[in-house]
C-alpha positions in Angstrom: 0.0 0.0 0.0 1.4 3.4 -0.9 1.9 5.8 2.0 -0.3 8.9 2.1 0.6 11.9 4.3 -1.7 13.4 7.0 -1.4 16.7 5.2 -2.8 15.2 2.0 -5.7 13.6 3.9 -6.5 16.9 5.7 -6.4 19.0 2.5 -8.5 16.5 0.7 -11.1 16.4 3.5 -11.2 20.2 3.6 -11.8 20.4 -0.2 -14.5 17.8 0.0 -16.1 19.8 2.8 -16.2 22.9 0.5 -17.8 20.9 -2.3 -20.4 19.4 0.0 -21.5 22.9 1.1 -21.8 24.2 -2.5 -24.7 24.4 -4.9 -24.0 23.9 -8.6 -24.5 27.0 -10.8 -23.8 27.8 -14.4 -22.5 31.2 -15.6 -25.9 32.0 -17.2 -27.7 31.2 -13.9 -25.3 33.3 -12.0 -25.9 36.3 -14.2 -29.7 35.8 -14.0 -29.6 35.6 -10.2 -27.4 38.7 -10.1 -29.9 40.7 -12.1 -32.7 39.4 -9.9 -31.3 39.6 -6.4 -28.1 41.7 -6.3 -28.6 44.5 -3.6 -26.8 47.2 -5.6 -29.1 46.6 -8.6 -32.2 46.6 -6.4 -31.1 49.9 -4.9 -30.6 51.4 -8.4 -34.1 50.2 -9.4 -35.5 52.0 -6.3 -33.6 55.2 -7.2 -35.2 55.0 -10.7 -38.7 55.0 -9.1 -37.7 57.9 -6.9 -36.5 59.8 -10.0 -39.9 59.3 -11.6 -41.5 61.0 -8.6 -39.0 63.8 -8.6 -39.8 64.4 -12.2 -43.4 65.2 -11.3 -42.2 67.6 -8.6 -40.1 69.5 -11.1 -42.9 69.7 -13.6 -45.3 71.0 -11.0 -43.9 74.4 -11.5 -46.0 75.0 -14.6 -49.2 73.7 -13.0 -51.8 76.0 -11.5 -52.3 76.3 -7.8 -55.8 76.2 -6.3 -56.7 76.7 -2.6 -60.1 76.6 -0.8 -60.7 78.0 2.6 -63.9 78.1 4.7 -63.7 80.8 7.4 -66.4 80.6 10.0 -67.1 82.2 13.4 -69.3 84.4 15.4 -69.4 88.2 14.9 -70.7 90.4 17.7 -70.8 94.1 17.8 -73.3 97.0 17.4 -73.2 99.2 14.3 -75.9 101.3 12.8 -79.2 99.3 12.6 -77.1 96.1 12.9 -77.8 93.1 15.1 -75.7 92.2 18.0 -74.3 88.7 17.6 -74.3 86.8 14.3 -72.6 83.5 13.2 -71.1 83.4 9.8 -69.4 81.1 7.3 -68.4 81.5 3.7 -66.1 79.9 1.1 -63.0 81.6 -0.2 -61.1 80.3 -3.2 -57.7 81.2 -4.8 -56.4 80.2 -8.2 -52.9 81.1 -9.5 -51.5 80.2 -12.9 -47.9 81.0 -13.8 -47.7 83.0 -17.0 -43.9 83.6 -17.3 -41.2 82.0 -15.2 -37.6 81.6 -16.6 -37.2 78.5 -14.4 -40.0 76.5 -16.0 -38.1 75.3 -19.2 -34.9 74.1 -17.4 -37.1 72.5 -14.7 -39.0 70.5 -17.3 -35.7 69.4 -18.9 -34.1 68.7 -15.6 -37.0 66.3 -14.7 -36.5 64.4 -17.9 -32.7 64.3 -17.5 -32.9 63.2 -13.9 -35.0 60.2 -15.0 -32.4 59.4 -17.7 -29.7 59.7 -15.2 -31.4 57.2 -12.9 -31.9 54.8 -15.9 -28.2 55.0 -16.8 -27.2 54.6 -13.1 -29.2 51.4 -13.1 -27.4 50.3 -16.3 -24.0 51.1 -14.8 -24.9 49.2 -11.6 -26.1 46.2 -13.7 -22.9 46.1 -15.7 -20.7 46.4 -12.7 -22.4 43.7 -10.8 -22.7 41.3 -13.8 -18.9 41.9 -14.4 -18.1 41.2 -10.7 -20.2 38.0 -10.8 -18.6 36.9 -14.1 -15.0 37.4 -12.8 -15.8 35.6 -9.6 -17.2 32.7 -11.6 -14.1 32.5 -13.8 -11.8 32.8 -10.8 -13.6 29.9 -9.0 -13.2 27.7 -12.2 -9.6 28.6 -12.4 -8.7 27.8 -8.8 -10.7 24.6 -8.8 -8.9 23.4 -11.9 -5.5 24.6 -10.5 -6.3 22.7 -7.3 -7.0 19.6 -9.4 -3.8 19.9 -11.5 -1.6 20.2 -8.4 -3.4 17.4 -6.6 -2.7 15.1 -9.6 0.9 16.3 -9.6 1.2 15.5 -5.9 -0.2 12.0 -6.5 2.5 11.4 -9.0 5.1 12.6 -6.6 3.6 10.5 -3.8 4.0 7.5 -6.1 7.6 8.4 -6.6 8.1 8.6 -2.8 6.7 5.1 -2.4 8.9 3.8 -5.2 12.0 5.4 -3.7 11.1 4.0 -0.3 10.9 0.5 -1.7 14.2 1.0 -3.5 15.8 2.4 -0.3 14.5 -0.6 1.8 15.9 -2.9 -0.9 19.2 -1.2 -0.8 19.0 0.1 -4.4 18.9 3.8 -3.5 20.4 5.9 -0.7 18.5 7.9 1.9 19.1 11.1 0.1 17.0 10.0 -2.9 14.1 9.2 -0.6 14.4 12.5 1.2 14.6 14.5 -2.0 11.4 12.7 -3.3 9.6 13.5 0.0 10.6 17.1 0.0 9.5 17.5 -3.6 6.0 16.1 -2.8 5.6 18.3 0.3 6.5 21.5 -1.7 3.0 21.2 -3.4 1.1 21.3 -0.1 1.2 25.0 0.3 0.3 25.6 -3.3 -2.7 23.3 -3.1 -3.9 25.0 0.1 -3.5 28.4 -1.6 -5.7 27.3 -4.5 -8.2 25.8 -2.2 -8.4 29.1 -0.2 -8.7 31.2 -3.4 -11.5 28.9 -4.5 -13.4 29.6 -1.3 -12.9 33.3 -1.6 -14.1 33.4 -5.3 -17.2 31.4 -4.3 -17.9 33.8 -1.5 -17.6 36.8 -3.9 -19.9 35.0 -6.4 -22.5 34.4 -3.6 -22.4 38.1 -2.6 -22.8 39.2 -6.3 -25.8 36.9 -6.8 -27.5 38.1 -3.6 -27.3 34.8 -1.9 -27.8 34.5 1.9 -24.4 34.4 3.6 -25.6 33.2 6.9 -24.1 30.2 8.9 -26.6 27.8 7.3 -26.1 29.0 3.7 -24.4 27.1 0.9 -21.9 28.7 -1.4 -22.4 28.4 -5.2 -20.3 25.8 -7.1 -19.6 27.0 -10.6 -20.2 24.4 -13.3 -18.1 24.1 -16.5 -14.5 24.6 -17.5 -12.5 27.5 -18.8 -12.8 27.6 -22.6 -10.4 29.3 -24.9 -11.9 31.0 -28.0 -9.8 33.5 -30.0 -11.4 36.9 -30.4 -10.9 39.1 -33.4 -11.8 42.7 -32.9 -12.0 45.8 -35.0 -10.5 48.5 -32.8 -11.7 51.5 -34.8 -15.3 50.5 -35.2 -15.6 49.2 -31.6 -14.2 52.5 -30.2 -16.8 54.5 -32.2 -19.6 52.2 -31.1 -18.5 52.2 -27.4 -18.6 56.0 -27.3 -22.3 55.8 -28.0 -23.0 52.5 -26.1 -21.1 52.8 -22.9 -23.4 53.4 -20.0 -20.9 55.3 -17.8 -20.1 57.7 -20.7 -23.8 58.3 -21.4 -24.2 58.9 -17.7 -21.3 61.4 -17.6 -22.9 63.4 -20.5 -26.2 63.4 -18.7 -24.6 64.8 -15.6 -23.1 67.6 -17.6 -26.6 68.5 -19.0 -28.2 68.2 -15.5 -25.6 70.6 -14.1 -26.3 73.1 -16.9 -30.0 73.0 -16.3 -29.5 73.5 -12.5 -27.4 76.5 -13.3 -30.2 77.9 -15.5 -32.7 77.4 -12.7 -30.5 79.3 -10.3 -30.0 82.2 -12.8 -33.7 82.4 -13.4 -33.9 84.4 -10.2 -32.7 87.4 -12.2 -35.8 87.3 -14.4 -39.3 88.6 -13.5 -42.1 86.2 -12.7 -45.7 86.9 -13.9 -48.7 84.9 -12.7 -52.4 85.3 -13.2 -54.5 85.3 -10.0 -58.2 84.8 -9.5 -59.8 85.0 -6.0 -63.4 84.5 -5.2 -65.6 84.6 -2.1 -68.9 82.7 -1.8 -71.1 84.3 0.9 -74.3 82.4 1.7 -75.7 85.3 3.7 -75.3 89.0 3.7 -74.5 91.3 6.6 -71.0 89.9 7.2 -68.5 92.6 7.8 -65.2 92.7 5.9 -62.2 92.8 8.0 -61.0 96.4 8.4 -64.2 97.9 7.0 -65.4 101.2 8.5 -68.8 101.4 6.9 -71.5 99.1 5.6 -70.7 99.9 2.0 -67.3 98.2 2.4 -68.9 95.0 3.8 -69.5 91.8 1.8 -72.8 92.2 0.0 -72.7 89.1 -2.1 -70.3 86.5 -3.7 -67.6 88.1 -5.7 -64.6 87.2 -8.0 -61.5 89.2 -8.6 -58.9 88.5 -11.2 -55.6 90.1 -12.1 -51.9 89.5 -12.6 -49.0 89.4 -10.2 -45.5 90.6 -11.1 -42.4 90.0 -9.1 -38.7 90.6 -9.8 -35.9 90.2 -7.4 -33.4 93.0 -8.1 -31.1 92.7 -5.1 -30.0 89.3 -3.9 -26.8 90.2 -1.9 -24.8 87.8 -4.0 -26.8 84.7 -3.1 -28.1 84.0 -6.6 -24.8 85.0 -8.3 -22.8 83.0 -5.8 -24.9 79.9 -6.2 -24.7 80.2 -10.0 -20.9 80.4 -9.9 -20.8 77.3 -7.7 -23.1 75.4 -10.0 -21.0 76.5 -13.0 -18.0 75.0 -11.3 -19.9 71.7 -10.8 -20.8 71.7 -14.5 -17.2 72.3 -15.6 -16.0 69.5 -13.3 -18.5 67.2 -14.9 -17.4 68.2 -18.4 -13.8 67.4 -17.5 -14.7 64.0 -16.1 -16.8 63.3 -19.2 -14.0 64.3 -21.6 -11.6 62.1 -19.6 -13.8 59.1 -20.0 -14.2 59.7 -23.8 -10.5 60.3 -24.3 -9.3 57.3 -22.2 -11.7 54.9 -24.0 -9.4 54.5 -27.1 -6.3 53.7 -24.9 -8.3 51.3 -22.8 -9.6 49.3 -25.7 -6.1 49.3 -27.3 -4.6 47.9 -24.1 -7.2 45.1 -23.9 -6.8 44.3 -27.6 -3.0 44.0 -27.2 -3.5 41.9 -24.1 -5.9 39.5 -26.0 -3.3 39.1 -28.8 -0.5 38.4 -26.3 -2.6 35.8 -24.4 -3.6 34.0 -27.6 0.0 33.7 -28.6 1.0 32.5 -25.1 -1.9 29.9 -25.1 -0.8 28.4 -28.4 2.8 28.1 -27.2 1.8 26.5 -23.9 -0.7 24.2 -25.4 2.1 22.8 -27.6 4.5 22.6 -24.7 2.1 20.8 -22.4 2.0 17.6 -24.5 5.8 17.5 -24.8 6.1 18.0 -21.0 3.9 15.0 -20.2 5.8 12.8 -22.6 9.1 13.9 -20.9 7.8 13.2 -17.4 6.7 9.7 -18.5 10.1 8.9 -20.0 12.1 10.2 -17.1 9.9 8.3 -14.6 10.5 5.1 -16.5 14.2 5.7 -16.6 14.1 6.5 -12.9 12.5 3.2 -12.1 15.2 1.4 -14.1 18.0 3.4 -12.4 18.8 5.3 -15.6 17.8 8.7 -14.4 18.3 10.7 -11.2 15.9 12.2 -8.7 17.0 15.7 -9.9 16.0 14.9 -13.5 12.6 13.6 -12.4 12.1 16.6 -10.1 13.0 19.0 -13.0 10.7 17.1 -15.4 7.7 17.2 -12.9 8.3 20.9 -12.1 8.4 21.7 -15.8 5.2 19.8 -16.4 3.4 21.5 -13.5 4.7 24.9 -14.6 3.5 24.3 -18.2 0.0 23.0 -17.2 -0.4 25.8 -14.7 0.7 28.3 -17.2 -1.7 27.0 -19.8 -4.6 27.1 -17.3 -3.6 30.6 -16.3 -3.4 31.7 -19.9 -7.0 30.4 -20.5 -8.1 32.1 -17.3 -6.5 35.5 -18.2 -8.0 35.3 -21.7 -11.5 34.8 -20.3 -10.9 37.8 -18.0 -9.7 39.8 -20.9 -12.8 38.9 -23.0 -15.0 39.9 -20.2 -13.1 43.2 -19.8 -13.4 43.8 -23.5 -17.2 43.3 -23.5 -17.5 45.6 -20.4 -15.3 48.3 -22.0 -17.3 48.2 -25.3 -20.7 48.1 -23.5 -21.6 44.7 -24.9 -22.9 43.1 -21.7 -26.4 43.7 -23.0 -27.9 46.1 -25.5 -29.8 49.0 -24.0 -33.3 49.9 -25.2 -33.8 53.4 -26.5 -34.6 56.0 -23.9 -38.4 56.4 -23.4 -38.1 60.0 -22.2 -38.5 62.7 -24.8 -35.5 63.7 -26.9 -33.8 66.5 -25.1 -31.1 67.5 -27.5 
């Protein structure tokens, strides 16, 4: 029976424990659950509903204002031929309609823009969370496969330890060969534990992105599938032009500039006059009720009446409040413009970097794929020669190390290529296609 170390059993038991507390999930299911349950996306949806309500508030500036009051009481006094005490009640109505207010047009536009901003903020949140879930999914697949490769490599080395032990007991090898084989096998323990720990961390990030319960009784998701390599050919020029129109964060930055401009216009509207039409009316069910401040019966309410007219206001002196607020808002708009231009300018460089990274990873993957087969053949040949005494422990150790390095490198190249593809789709706004804005065209 071949010896198996306690560390190997402990690591294997821990890995099986992780698998037993996991639930299988595909990438498609992970992204669907992220859209449905992710807390950041849910908050962005709530903010969108709030923006719809705020739009009504901003539009209410153009709506008329109506009020109705019903004064009632008891009037008691003696005036010429008047009675002493008399209860009274009548209805009083007020209706005001703005005719001219320089703040109305920018308020209407700001309400529409705020709704578009909330929509794009939702789009940005969706992309960020989908991207986070996708990277966590790929990372979990990578570390699980890396763990498997290193476990297989350790199994081969454990077999070599058993073989060297038999040779040592038979007097065909010295103790140094057995010690060297044992040390070589134990060198993988820390690497296997590191891959196992990284797998748990990736599954935890995936669970957080998909909105899963992270309580003590919860189970972590277990990503299904393998890392696939598919070469990606891109047209940098056309993709850059399309991304400028498609990227949610760039569209959001442009909307923030427009919103700051409308806020500045609303503030500056305080310099302009405001004209409103006003209609007031009193409905008096009985006569003989004295008007407040009247000195004679001819000034009292005689019957129901309606008065109409126009109100005109214009703030001429503001002690710098309006001008100061306008300057501050102008600074905000300029900051937003700089941030927007920075996003637009950096997009080309970002896509070029990702494109170059994709090309480099494809070349590396092809080279490592060819080297992996040769490394396996070399290990088999050296192991056979080692059993026959025709090769040394150093040669076998070098062959196994080269094989592990090649396989790990190939796996890492596939992993990095998947990450780069995900980054390319995020940078070009291709996670999903946005529907056209339902709000009116504000250009």
